[in-house]
C-alpha positions in Angstrom: 0.0 0.0 0.0 1.5 3.3 -1.1 1.7 6.5 0.9 0.8 10.0 -0.2 4.4 11.0 -0.6 5.1 8.1 -2.9 2.6 9.4 -5.5 4.3 12.7 -5.5 7.7 11.1 -5.9 6.4 9.1 -8.9 5.1 12.3 -10.4 8.6 13.9 -9.9 10.4 10.9 -11.5 8.2 11.1 -14.6 10.0 14.2 -15.7 6.8 16.3 -15.9 7.8 18.4 -12.8 10.8 19.9 -14.5 8.8 20.7 -17.6 6.2 22.4 -15.5 8.9 24.4 -13.7 10.3 25.7 -17.0 6.8 26.7 -18.2 6.2 28.5 -14.9 9.4 30.5 -15.3 7.9 31.9 -18.6 4.7 32.9 -16.9 6.0 36.0 -15.1 2.6 37.5 -14.3 1.3 34.4 -12.7 4.4 34.1 -10.5 4.1 37.8 -9.5 0.5 37.1 -8.4 1.7 34.4 -6.0 4.4 36.7 -4.7 2.0 39.5 -3.9 -0.4 37.0 -2.4 2.4 35.8 0.0 3.6 39.4 0.7 6.9 38.9 -1.1 8.8 41.8 -2.7 8.5 42.1 -6.5 12.2 41.8 -7.1 12.8 38.9 -4.7 14.0 35.5 -5.9 11.4 32.8 -5.5 11.8 29.5 -4.0 10.7 27.9 -7.3 13.8 29.2 -9.0 16.1 28.1 -6.2 14.6 24.6 -6.2 14.6 24.1 -10.0 18.4 24.4 -10.1 19.2 21.6 -7.6 16.0 19.5 -7.4 17.7 16.3 -8.4 20.6 16.7 -6.1 18.6 17.8 -3.1 15.1 16.5 -3.3 14.1 17.6 0.2 14.5 21.3 -0.7 11.2 21.1 -2.6 9.5 21.0 0.8 11.2 24.1 2.2 9.4 27.4 2.5 10.6 30.9 2.6 9.0 34.1 3.7 9.8 35.5 0.3 8.4 32.7 -1.9 6.7 29.4 -2.4 8.1 25.9 -2.7 7.4 23.6 -5.6 5.0 21.5 -3.6 3.1 24.6 -2.7 2.7 25.6 -6.3 1.7 22.2 -7.6 -0.2 21.1 -4.5 -1.8 24.5 -3.9 -0.9 24.3 -0.2 -1.1 27.9 0.6 -0.8 27.8 4.4 1.9 30.0 5.7 4.2 28.2 8.1 6.8 31.0 8.3 5.5 32.6 11.5 5.1 29.4 13.5 8.6 29.2 14.7 8.5 32.8 16.0 5.2 32.4 18.0 7.1 31.7 21.3 9.1 34.8 20.8 6.0 36.8 20.3 5.1 36.4 24.0 7.9 38.7 24.9 7.0 41.5 22.4 4.8 44.5 23.0 1.1 44.3 22.2 1.4 46.5 19.1 4.0 44.3 17.6 2.0 41.2 18.6 -1.1 42.4 16.7 0.9 42.5 13.5 2.6 39.2 14.0 -0.6 37.0 13.9 -0.4 34.0 11.6 -1.8 34.6 8.1 -3.4 31.2 7.3 -6.4 30.1 5.3 -9.0 28.5 7.6 -10.3 26.6 4.5 -7.0 24.9 4.0 -7.1 21.2 4.0 -3.9 20.7 6.2 -2.4 18.2 3.8 0.7 17.6 6.1 -1.7 16.2 8.7 -2.5 13.3 6.5 1.1 12.3 6.2 1.2 12.0 10.0 -1.9 9.9 10.0 -0.5 7.6 7.2 -4.0 7.3 5.9 -3.6 8.4 2.2 -2.8 11.6 0.5 -4.5 14.8 -0.4 -2.8 15.7 -3.7 -6.1 15.5 -5.7 -7.9 17.6 -3.1 -5.4 20.4 -3.4 -5.4 20.4 -7.2 -9.2 20.6 -7.3 -9.1 23.4 -4.8 -6.8 25.3 -7.1 -9.7 26.2 -9.3 -11.1 28.4 -6.6 -7.8 29.8 -5.4 -6.2 30.7 -8.7 -8.5 30.3 -11.7 -5.9 31.8 -14.1 -3.3 29.2 -13.2 -5.9 26.4 -13.2 -6.9 27.4 -16.8 -3.2 27.4 -17.8 -2.7 23.8 -16.5 -5.8 22.7 -18.3 -4.3 23.9 -21.6 -0.7 22.9 -21.1 -0.6 20.0 -18.6 -4.0 18.3 -18.4 -2.5 15.1 -17.0 -1.5 16.9 -13.8 -5.2 17.7 -13.1 -6.3 14.2 -14.0 -3.9 12.7 -11.5 -5.6 9.6 -9.8 -4.3 8.6 -6.4 -6.1 5.3 -6.6 -3.6 4.3 -9.3 -0.7 4.3 -6.9 -2.0 1.6 -4.6 -4.2 3.5 -2.1 -7.1 1.6 -0.7 -10.7 2.7 -0.8 -10.6 4.4 2.6 -7.5 6.4 1.8 -8.8 7.5 -1.6 -11.0 10.6 -1.9 -14.6 9.6 -2.5 -16.5 11.8 -4.9 -19.6 12.0 -2.8 -17.9 12.9 0.6 -14.9 15.0 0.0 -14.8 18.7 0.9 -12.9 20.2 -2.0 -14.8 19.3 -5.3 -14.6 21.2 -8.5 -18.4 21.2 -8.9 -20.0 24.5 -8.6 -22.6 23.3 -6.1 -21.2 22.9 -2.6 -21.7 19.4 -1.2 -24.2 18.9 1.6 -23.1 17.4 4.9 -25.1 14.4 6.1 -25.3 12.4 9.3 -23.8 9.4 7.4 -20.6 11.3 6.6 -20.4 12.5 10.2 -20.8 8.9 11.5 -17.9 7.8 9.3 -15.7 10.5 10.7 -16.7 9.7 14.2 -15.9 6.0 13.7 -12.4 6.8 12.4 -11.7 9.1 15.3 -13.0 6.8 18.0 -11.3 3.7 16.7 -8.1 5.0 15.2 -7.8 8.6 16.6 -7.5 9.4 12.9 -6.0 12.8 12.1 -7.3 12.7 8.6 -10.8 12.3 9.8 -10.2 15.1 12.3 -9.0 17.3 9.5 -12.2 16.7 7.5 -14.3 17.3 10.7 -12.5 20.7 11.3 -13.0 21.8 7.8 -16.7 21.1 8.1 -16.7 22.8 11.5 -15.5 26.0 10.0 -18.3 25.8 7.5 -20.8 25.6 10.4 -19.1 28.5 12.2 -19.3 30.8 9.2 -22.4 29.4 7.4 -24.4 32.6 7.6 -21.7 35.0 6.5 -20.8 36.5 3.2 -17.3 36.3 1.8 -15.6 33.1 2.7 -16.0 30.1 0.4 -17.3 27.3 2.5 -16.5 23.6 1.9 -19.8 22.3 3.1 -23.4 23.4 3.1 -25.6 22.4 6.1 -29.3 22.4 5.6 -30.4 20.6 8.7 -30.4 21.9 12.3 -29.9 18.3 13.5 -26.7 17.9 11.4 -25.5 21.3 12.5 -25.9 20.5 16.2 -24.3 17.1 15.8 -21.4 18.5 13.9 -20.7 21.2 16.6 -21.0 18.7 19.5 -18.9 16.1 17.7 -16.1 18.6 16.9 -16.0 20.1 20.3 -15.9 16.8 22.1 -13.6 14.8 19.8 -10.9 17.4 19.0 -9.4 17.5 22.5 -9.4 13.7 22.7 -7.5 13.3 19.4 -5.0 16.0 20.2 -4.3 14.6 23.7 -3.7 11.2 22.1 -1.1 12.4 19.6 0.5 15.3 21.5 -0.1 15.0 25.2 1.0 17.7 27.7 2.3 17.5 31.2 0.2 18.4 34.2 2.1 19.5 37.3 1.2 18.7 41.0 0.5 22.4 41.7 -2.4 22.5 39.2 -0.4 24.1 36.5 0.6 22.5 33.2 3.4 22.6 30.6 2.6 22.9 26.9 3.5 20.0 24.6 7.1 19.8 23.5 7.9 21.3 20.2 8.2 18.1 18.2 7.7 17.9 14.4 4.3 16.4 15.0 3.3 19.2 17.2 4.4 21.9 14.7 2.4 20.1 12.0 -0.8 19.9 14.1 -0.4 23.4 15.6 -1.6 25.1 12.4 -4.8 23.0 12.3 -5.3 23.4 16.1 -5.0 27.2 15.9 -7.4 27.4 13.0 -9.9 25.4 15.0 -9.4 27.6 18.1 -10.1 30.8 16.1 -13.3 29.2 14.7 -14.4 28.3 18.2 -13.9 31.9 19.4 -15.9 33.1 16.4 -18.6 30.5 17.2 -18.9 31.7 20.8 -20.3 35.0 19.5 -22.8 33.3 17.3 -24.4 30.6 19.6 -27.6 31.4 21.3 -28.4 28.0 22.8 -27.2 28.0 26.4 -26.3 24.3 26.6 -24.4 24.4 23.3 -22.6 27.6 24.5 -21.6 26.0 27.8 -20.3 23.0 25.9 -18.3 25.2 23.6 -16.6 27.1 26.5 -16.0 23.9 28.5 -14.4 22.0 25.6 -12.4 24.9 24.2 -10.6 25.3 27.5 -9.1 21.9 26.9 -7.3 23.3 23.8 -5.5 26.0 25.7 -2.2 24.0 26.2 -1.9 23.6 22.4 -2.3 27.3 21.5 -0.8 29.0 24.5 2.2 30.1 22.4 0.0 32.3 20.2 -0.6 35.3 22.4 -3.1 37.1 20.2 -5.4 34.0 20.0 -5.2 33.8 23.8 -6.1 37.5 24.2 -9.1 37.0 22.0 -10.2 34.0 23.9 -9.7 35.6 27.2 -11.7 38.6 26.1 -14.6 36.4 25.1 -14.5 34.4 28.2 -14.5 37.5 30.4 -17.5 38.8 28.5 -19.4 35.6 29.1 -18.3 35.5 32.7 -19.8 38.9 33.3 -23.0 38.7 31.2 -24.2 35.1 30.8 -26.3 32.9 33.1 -24.7 31.2 36.1 -23.9 27.9 34.4 -22.0 29.6 31.5 -20.4 32.0 34.0 -18.9 29.0 35.9 -17.7 27.4 32.7 -16.1 30.6 31.5 -14.4 31.0 34.9 -13.0 27.5 34.6 -11.5 28.5 31.2 -10.1 31.7 32.7 -8.6 29.8 35.6 -7.0 27.3 33.1 -5.4 30.3 31.4 -4.1 31.5 34.8 -2.4 28.2 35.5 -0.1 28.5 32.5 3.6 28.8 33.3 4.0 32.0 31.3 4.1 35.1 33.4 2.7 37.5 30.8 -0.4 35.4 30.3 -1.1 35.4 34.0 -0.7 39.2 34.1 -3.3 39.6 31.3 -5.7 37.3 33.2 -5.4 39.1 36.5 -5.8 42.5 35.0 -8.7 41.5 32.7 -10.5 39.8 35.6 -10.3 42.7 37.9 -11.3 45.3 35.4 -14.2 43.2 34.1 -15.5 42.8 37.7 -15.3 46.6 38.4 -17.0 47.5 35.1 -19.8 45.0 35.9 -20.4 46.4 39.4 -21.1 50.0 38.3 -24.8 49.5 38.8 -26.0 47.2 41.6 -29.6 46.1 42.4 -31.2 43.2 44.2 -31.2 41.2 40.9 -27.6 41.9 39.9 -26.0 41.5 43.4 -25.9 37.7 43.4 -24.0 37.7 40.0 -21.6 40.3 41.3 -20.9 38.3 44.4 -20.3 35.2 42.2 -17.8 37.2 40.2 -16.0 38.4 43.3 -15.7 35.0 44.9 -14.5 33.4 41.7 -12.1 36.2 40.8 -10.5 35.9 44.3 -9.6 32.3 43.5 -7.6 33.4 40.4 -5.7 36.0 42.5 -4.7 33.4 45.0 -3.1 31.0 42.4 0.2 32.9 42.3 0.5 35.3 45.3 3.8 36.8 44.2 2.3 38.0 40.9 -1.1 38.9 42.5 0.8 41.1 45.1 1.9 43.5 42.3 -1.6 43.9 40.9 -3.2 44.2 44.3 -0.7 46.7 45.6 -1.4 48.9 42.5 -5.2 48.7 42.7 -5.3 49.3 46.5 -3.0 52.3 46.1 -5.4 53.6 43.4 -8.3 53.4 45.9 -6.1 55.3 48.4 -5.4 58.1 45.9 -9.2 58.5 45.2 -9.8 58.8 48.9 -7.0 61.3 49.4 -8.3 63.5 46.6 -11.8 63.4 48.1 -10.5 64.4 51.5 -8.5 67.3 50.1 -11.1 68.8 47.8 -14.2 68.1 49.9 -16.7 68.8 47.2 -19.7 66.9 46.0 -18.0 65.8 42.9 -14.9 64.7 44.8 -17.0 62.6 47.2 -18.5 60.7 44.3 -15.1 59.3 43.6 -15.5 57.3 46.8 -19.2 57.0 47.4 -20.0 54.8 44.5 -20.7 51.1 43.9 -17.4 50.5 42.2 -15.4 51.7 45.2 -17.5 49.6 47.5 -17.2 46.4 45.5 -13.5 47.0 45.0 -12.9 47.2 48.8 -15.1 44.1 49.3 -13.2 42.2 46.6 -9.8 42.9 48.1 -11.1 41.9 51.5 -12.2 38.6 50.0 -8.9 38.1 48.3 -6.8 38.8 51.5 -9.2 36.7 53.6 -8.7 33.8 51.3 -5.0 34.2 50.9 -4.2 35.0 54.6 -6.6 32.7 56.3 -5.2 31.8 59.7 -5.9 28.1 59.4 -4.3 27.9 56.0 -1.2 29.7 57.1 -1.0 27.5 60.2 -1.1 24.4 57.9 1.5 25.9 55.5 3.8 27.1 58.3 4.5 30.3 56.4 2.6 33.6 56.2 1.0 34.6 53.0 2.8 37.0 50.6 -0.3 39.2 50.5 -0.4 39.7 54.2 1.4 43.1 54.2 -1.5 44.5 52.2 -4.0 44.0 55.0 -3.0 47.1 56.9 -3.2 49.6 53.9 -6.6 48.1 52.9 -8.0 48.5 56.4 -6.7 52.1 56.5 -8.4 53.0 53.2 -11.6 51.3 54.4 -11.7 53.2 57.7 -10.8 56.5 56.0 -13.7 56.0 53.5 -16.1 55.6 56.5 -14.9 58.8 58.1 -15.1 60.8 54.9 -18.9 61.6 55.3 -20.7 60.9 58.6 -24.3 62.0 58.0 -27.3 59.7 58.2 -27.6 59.4 54.4 -24.2 57.8 54.2 -24.9 55.0 56.8 -25.6 52.3 54.2 -22.1 53.0 52.7 -20.6 52.6 56.1 -22.3 49.3 56.7 -21.0 47.9 53.4 -17.4 48.7 54.3 -17.8 47.3 57.8 -19.2 44.0 56.4 -16.0 43.7 54.3 -13.8 44.3 57.3 -15.8 41.8 59.3 -15.2 39.2 56.6 -11.5 40.0 56.7 -11.1 39.8 60.5 -13.1 36.6 60.7 -10.7 34.7 58.4 -7.4 36.3 59.2 -8.1 36.5 63.0 -6.5 40.0 63.0 -8.0 42.5 65.4 -9.7 45.4 63.5 -11.4 48.2 65.7 -14.8 48.1 64.1 -16.9 49.0 67.2 -15.9 52.8 67.2 -17.5 53.0 63.7 -20.6 51.1 64.5 -21.6 52.6 67.8 -22.0 56.2 66.4 -24.5 54.9 63.9 -26.5 53.3 66.6 -26.5 56.2 69.1 -27.4 58.8 66.4 -30.3 56.7 65.3 -31.7 56.1 68.8 -31.3 59.6 70.1 -33.4 61.4 67.5 -34.3 65.0 68.4 -37.8 64.6 67.1 -40.4 61.9 66.8 -39.8 59.5 63.9 -42.2 60.0 61.0 -44.7 57.2 60.3 -44.8 56.1 56.7 -46.1 53.3 54.5 -42.7 52.8 52.9 -41.5 49.2 52.8 -38.3 48.4 54.7 -35.2 49.7 53.1 -32.9 46.9 51.7 -29.5 48.1 53.0 -27.7 45.5 50.9 -28.5 47.3 47.7 -28.2 50.9 48.9 -25.1 53.1 49.5 -27.0 56.3 50.0 -30.4 56.5 51.9 -33.2 57.9 49.7 -34.5 61.3 50.9 -38.0 60.0 51.7 -36.6 57.5 54.2 -34.8 60.0 56.4 -36.2 60.4 59.9 -38.8 57.7 59.4 -39.5 54.9 61.8 -39.0 52.1 59.3 -35.5 53.4 58.4 -34.5 53.8 62.1 -35.7 50.3 63.0 -33.9 48.7 60.0 -30.7 50.6 60.7 -30.7 49.7 64.4 -31.4 46.0 63.7 -28.5 45.9 61.2 -26.0 47.6 63.5 -26.8 45.3 66.4 -26.4 42.3 64.2 -23.0 43.5 62.8 -21.8 44.5 66.3 -22.7 41.0 67.6 -20.9 39.4 64.7 -17.7 41.5 65.5 -17.9 40.6 69.2 -18.0 36.8 68.4 -15.0 36.8 66.1 -12.0 34.9 67.3 -9.9 38.0 67.3 -12.3 39.5 70.0 -14.1 36.8 71.9 -11.2 34.4 71.5 -8.7 37.0 73.0 -7.5 36.8 76.5 -8.3 40.5 76.8 -12.0 40.2 75.9 -13.3 41.4 79.3 -11.3 44.6 78.8 -12.1 45.1 75.1 -15.8 45.2 75.6 -15.8 47.7 78.5 -16.3 50.8 76.3 -18.8 49.0 74.2 -20.9 48.1 77.2 -20.7 51.7 78.5 -21.9 53.2 75.2 -24.8 50.7 74.9 -26.0 51.3 78.4 -25.9 55.0 77.9 -27.8 54.7 74.7 -30.6 52.8 76.4 -31.0 55.5 79.0 -31.2 58.3 76.3 -33.6 56.4 74.0 -36.8 58.3 73.6 -39.7 56.4 75.1 -42.0 56.8 72.0 -41.7 54.1 69.4 -38.4 52.6 70.6 -39.5 49.7 72.8 -38.3 47.1 70.3 -34.9 48.8 69.8 -34.4 49.2 73.5 -35.2 45.5 74.1 -32.7 44.4 71.4 -29.9 46.5 72.9 -30.6 45.3 76.5 -30.5 41.7 75.3 -27.1 42.3 73.6 -25.7 44.0 76.8 -26.8 41.0 78.9 -25.1 38.6 76.5 -21.9 40.6 76.6 -21.9 40.6 80.4 -22.5 36.8 80.5 -19.7 36.3 78.0 -17.3 38.4 80.2 -18.0 36.2 83.1 -17.6 33.1 80.9 -14.2 34.4 79.7 -13.0 35.4 83.2 -13.9 32.0 84.6 -11.6 30.4 82.1 -8.9 33.0 82.5 -8.5 32.2 86.1 -6.9 29.0 85.2 -4.1 30.8 83.3 -1.0 32.2 84.9 -0.2 35.5 83.2 3.3 36.9 83.1 5.2 39.0 80.6 7.4 36.1 79.7 4.5 33.6 79.1 3.4 34.5 75.6 3.4 30.9 74.4 1.1 29.9 77.3 -1.3 32.7 76.3 -1.3 31.7 72.7 -2.1 28.1 73.6 -4.9 29.2 75.9 -6.4 31.4 73.1 -6.1 28.6 70.6 -8.0 26.3 72.9 -10.7 28.9 73.6 -11.3 29.5 69.9 -12.8 26.0 69.6 -15.3 26.8 72.3 -16.6 30.2 71.1 -19.9 28.8 69.9 -20.6 27.5 73.5 -20.3 31.0 74.9 -23.4 33.2 75.6 -22.6 35.5 72.8 -21.9 32.6 70.4 -25.3 31.0 71.1 -27.0 34.4 70.7 -25.2 34.9 67.4 -26.3 31.5 66.1 -30.0 32.5 66.8 -29.5 35.8 65.0 -28.1 34.1 61.9 -31.1 31.9 61.7 -33.4 34.9 62.0 -31.4 36.7 59.3 -31.6 33.7 56.9 -35.3 33.5 57.3 -35.7 37.2 56.5 -33.5 36.8 53.4 -35.6 33.9 52.2 -38.8 36.0 52.7 -37.3 38.9 50.7 -36.2 36.5 47.9 -39.6 34.9 47.7 -41.2 38.4 47.6 -39.1 39.3 44.6 -40.1 36.2 42.8 -43.7 36.8 43.6 -44.1 33.7 45.7 -46.0 33.3 48.9 -44.3 35.1 51.7 -44.4 32.2 54.1 -41.5 30.1 55.5 -42.0 26.7 57.0 -41.1 26.4 60.6 -38.2 24.2 61.6 
């Protein structure tokens, strides 16, 4: 059984190749057309001329390619795929973005990738390329019809190829007929069988050519190899290509997965370089298809399966940028399932060993998050929280690289705050009092809480590289709270305090939050006039950063604000940095004094509920003080017994839930969760009832 290259060698040995070369030399205009097509200079010497002089002595030079010309095989086989830029793709990762945009591969997506068939050893594609020549260069095709008709009538079946390797007239992509062949399920099944049983590269090549036809089927301009007139065939083709392509590539060119979750791209073997062109063409078609699909299930599949191709195209930086941009768009706008799939693809990009790719991922992720959080409502808040939690995971993959980005962005927040404090105008305050500033503070709190978690650091035995950023972030957060202290800004204060609570709960670092909560409570309880009754619904403080004018001095606003402050204050008191500290009885002294004073100064009208809540909290604080002092009696304190104190605190942290405040907090969380469920059902129009436990 002969191979594809043998038929070409027989054609060469027949003497017709030299004759064709001599004729081609006389056709100056046709040769110039090819030179312009390949970007060669008009006066440059072509590869055809170089090859014609020493073809018999050095037959392998017929396969060489140059940036300034075309080889003999290219001319006769019509393989017009440019390989000249492939060897420089790795170097492109180090160049500037402007240079990178100009260095993208120029290749024909409709090309049949004839070199892939040689790897597959399943026949040859000489006839396919000759028939394709009629579309690519009609002038030269007409010339061959007049001067060398035998070349166009070349039959691969005559050189010993079996029926499977030969090109069938009813199934092949590149036919000279005017009418484009129609893809059927029978043809797809044949390709599937070859891929599943033999991991056939030739079948994969045909599948990818048909896939491109599906991706560009509704567009004008490109000449498509297949026409698809059935939605069933279209869906089957898309699903088959997406699922089978990673399987075949991993079989022929596997890549190495490292224990830390990262991976190394496949080694630059000859087989990899041959398949890289085909893989990159497929990857571009997938990116194009992501913008066309409307079915959520198909779109999710496309994102999931395309992420498996990343190791094979990571050296092409422009393709990676386009893919990252599309994934970030889906991550910020699509439904939850597609958001998760897009994030998995983004995370796969972040696990690459290349530093520049990781920089692009971190920067793009943060900027996309901030742009998406410009407007926040009860319906967009869950999506924004999903984005913040998932983005924080990417920033914790490589903390050394994340530190550089986090430092710059936190410093940017500090600059905005400083400008607002200096100018003190309404416009300057808007630089801080906006949703993007709030979500940015909350995002960095989530990142530092995840990276600097006390339990994780204890397990690793080393502190996190992001830990030095906790202090500047806390300073910026507290400075933003102090910027404006009127009653309309209280929702903004509570947002920042929630972020700080999340940070101190995970890092176990003491943050003085009580001095910023208590003024909100005392100013709300000690109103100078009777609160106004209104029919307004309770204000959702989670989706407000500035209190609407109609809510000011109303009873519903005062009650909601008091309830939220008491809850946050209780949560702060039950953190391990406060209740688990040996100094807890002393820490809560000023808190108890302010709360008791607030109860005495509360106006008697309409404040019975608030007064009862504060009294309950004070009682739990006093009970917890006794609980802590009882256990502290067993500890011998001395300036040189720091290790004993640390051991006592570590043991006490495991018993916080058994303390009076811990039990009280557990009940408050259940009440808060019930309220949240009621509000959610009210938004969805369901019955506002919750089953009792």
